[in-house]
C-alpha angles and dihedrals in degrees: 000000000000090000091055091052091050092048091049091052092049093049091045091052092049091048090050091050091050094048094047092043092054093046102044104018122103126206118257121246118247094249093051091047091052091050092052093046091056092049093045093062090056093047093049092048092051091048092052093048091047091051092050092050092047091052092049093052 
């Protein structure tokens, strides 16, 4: 029963984020999106390397 309550809370929070994001969110400009996409590759690469190192230790 506890698992069902936790799952319900998670799905309710996600639904709330989607509703509020659609209502109050604004689309990103192309320049800002390009900047974030360049940074995202570096962040993902660092996260993968950190996970590999953590598993080796």
